[in-house]
N, C-alpha and C positions, 0 to 999 in steps of 0.2 A: 395452425395455431396452437395445437396441442403441444407440438414439439416446444414451442416457446415456453409454455408454463412448466413443461418437464424440465427444461434446462435451468429455469429460475430456481424450482424447488431443489434440484440436484446441487446447484452451487451454493444455495443458502446452507443446506445440510453439511457439505463440505467445508465451508467456512467455519461453521460453529465447531466442528470437529478439530479444525486447525487451531482455533483459539484456546480450546480446552487443552490441547496438547502443549501449547505454549505455557499455559498457567500451570499445568502439571510439572514441566520441567523447571520453571522458575521457583515453585514451591519446594520441590524436591531438592534443589540445590540449596535453597535457604535452610531447609531441615537439616542437611548435611553440614552446612557451614555452622549451624548452632551446635551440632554434635562435635565439631572440632574443637569448639570453645566451651563445652560443658553442658550444653542445654539445647536439645533439639527443638523443644517447644518454643523457647526463646527465639531461636533462629527463624522458626516457621512465622511467628508474629512479626518479626523483623521484616521478612520478605513480603508479607501482606501489607504492612505499613508502607513500605518502600514502594511497592507497585501503586497503592492508592495516591500516595503524595505525587509521585512523578506523573501519573495519569492526569490528576487534577491540574498540575502546571501545563502540561501539554494541551489539555482540553480547553484552557482559556487563552491560550497564545498560540502563535504559529502561522495562522492563515495570512495576516498582514505582513509577517517577516517573509513568507514565501513569495507574495506578490512584489514586495520591495526588492527581493534577491533577484527575481527575473525581469526587473524594470517594467513591470506591467502598468500600463496607463488605462484608466477608466474610459469607457466608450459611452457617449450619449446617443440618443436617437438623431441628433443633428450631425454627429460624426459619421454615422454608419447606420441609417434607417433601416435597411434590409436585415442586417445582422441582429439589431435590436428586436425587430419585428418578429424574427425567427425564434429568438429566445423566449420572447413574451408568449408567443403562441404555443410553443412546446411546453412552457411552464404551466399554462393554463391546462394543457392536455394531460400533464403530469399530476395536476392538482396540487402544486407547490408555489409558493410565493416566487415572483420573478427574481432570479439571482442578479447581482451586479455583473457587468460585462467588462472584460479587460482585453486588451490586446497587446502583444509583445512584437516589438520590431525585429523580426527574426525570419530568415529565409526558409529554414527547415519547417515543413508543414506539421504542426502538432498542436495539441490542445490539452487542458486539465482543468478540473474543478477543484475548489477548496472551500473550507468552511466547516464549522463543527456541526451545523445542523441547517436545514433548509431556509430558515429565517436569517441566517448569516452566511449564506453561501455566494459564491461567484464562479463565473465561467470564464476562462482565458483562452484565447486563440492566437496563434502566431499570424503575422502578415502573410507568411508563406502559405498557410493553409487557407486563409481568407481569399487570397488570389488564385489559388489553385483549384478549388472545389466549385462544382455546379451547385445549383439550388438544392437537388435531392441529396447530394453527397454532404453538403453542409448541414442539412437538416438531420442527416444521420448521425454526423459527429456530435451536434448539440444535444440530440436525444440520448446519445450514449453518456455525455457528461451529465445531462439532467438526471438520468437514471443513477449515476453515482451518488448525486445529491439526494434523491428521493429514497435510495436504499440505504443511506447513512454510511455508504462505503468510506468516505473520508475519515469519519470518526472511527470506524472499524480498523482501517489501515494505521490510523494513528496508534490505536491501542495495540496493534500487532507490533508496530515499530518501537513502541515504548517497551513492550514485553521482551523483544529482542535485545534491546539495550539493557534491560534489567538482567537478563540470562547472562549476557557478557560481563556485566559488572560483577554480579555474584561469583561467576567462575573466576574472574581475576581475583577477587578477595581469597577464594579458596586456594588458588595456586600461590598467592603471596604468603598465605598462612604457613605453607610448607617452607618458604625462605626464611620466614620469621622463627621457625622452629616450634611453634605452638602445636602443630599436628604431629611432630615427631614425639614431643613429650606426651601428648594424649595417647599416642600409639603405645608407648612403653607402659603406660598405666593400663591400657585396655587389654593387653596380652594378643593372643592369636586372632580372636574375632575382631579385635580392633584393627590388626594389621590388614585383614580381609576388606573391612569397611573402608579403611583409608585408601587402599589400592582401587576399590570401585569408585570411591568418590573423586580420587584424582583422575581416574579415566573419564568419568562424567564431566569434570571440570574443564577437561581438554577438548572433549567432543561435543559438549553442549553448545558453544557458540557457533560451530559449523551447522549442527542440527537446527539451531535457531534461525540461522540465515537461510537455510533450505526451506524451512517452514514458512518464513516470512515471504519468501519468493512464490512459494506454492500458494499462500493466501492471496497475494497480489494477483497472480494469474487466475485464481478462481473469481475474484472480483471483477476481472476484465471480462471473462466469459458471461458472467451474470449481467454486466452493464450492456454487452453486445447484445444478449437475448432481451433484456428490458428495453433497450433502445429501439430495437426492431420492433417490438410489441407496440411501443408508443407511436411510431411512425407508420406502422403497418407496411413497411417497406425495407426489408433486410437488405436488399440489393443496393439501396442508397448508401449505407454504411459500408458493405462489402466493397463497392466501388471507390469509396473515400479511403479505405485501408489500402487498396491497390495502388492509389496515387501516392499515398504516404510511404508505402513500401518501395515504390520505384523512384522516389525523389532522389535527386542528385545530392542535395544537402541533408544528411540524415542526422546531424548533430545540432542540438539545441545548445547554443553557446553558454548560456548561464546556468544550465541543468547540472546537477551533480547526483551522487549516488543516494543521497538523503532524500531527494525530491523526484527522482527518476520514475518511482512507482505511481506518481500522480498523473502522468501524462497518458495519452490515449495509446501511445506507442513508445517503446524505449527510446528516450531522446539521446542516449549515448551509444547506440548500436553501431553508429558509424566509426567509433573508435576501435571496435574489434577486441580481441583478446578476451580477458576476464569479464568485460561488460557484456559480451554476448554469451558466454559460457554460464554465468549467474545472472541471467536477465530476470527483471521483475515482471516481465510480461509474457504471455504465452506466444508461441510461434504464431506470426501474422498470417501465414498461409493457412494454418489450421482454422484460425478465427474466420478467415474468408470462406473456407470450405463449409464451416458449420453455418454461417449466415446464409450462404447460397443453398444450403439444404433445408432451410426453414420454410 
């Protein structure tokens, strides 16, 4: 059990580091954008204001849109008493309110949680997952999703996604400023030092969106490891989740039809992995075999 607590602590530390890196990149770009237009301080304040406003908008919306996007239908105890009882029991064990329960008519076995806090959370499973897993495996998956809720992972990943979008937008502003000619005019006024700063800023503007996506994927992978460890601690049965992941890995249908790159990080396993190509290369999830290995080693 000590390994479980060590894994949780390590992933929490890594996640904080990743968010700090995101904020540094976003504010650094804001500072440079302000420099291009004559005031680095104004640019920095603009970046802070922009991050706060966009975060608040995302914070108070999104979960209902995600459920609607995936055609999720709420499940009552009358519809599926065993699933509801499983969620209720694990919610009590986790010490959080019972989340709403939804199901998606989808053959690919998968699941996700959403909601900005435990009081407004929901757990969604596909019919493929519900029909494929046995009792211990289903408990393992629900415990994983319950851990996402308890650990505020959904709010965390919302912040990471917003920061990634902010980095991309500010980088785009910087690159467009070169097309408008404002940067070149500033360059002529600033002399040699200005030229160096402009070149550094241009390089950052080009590379930052790529770096932001890499950090986003890394953050998502850290939260999946954390939820695996927390879920195993909740059920005291790491093998249940490990066996569930094996079935998800080996499923014939690996693509959740309504999933997209914006929502892929929510699922317990990459819902687009069956499409191959860039969806596997830049996956928001850690290697499933490594996850299984870690769980079986707990």
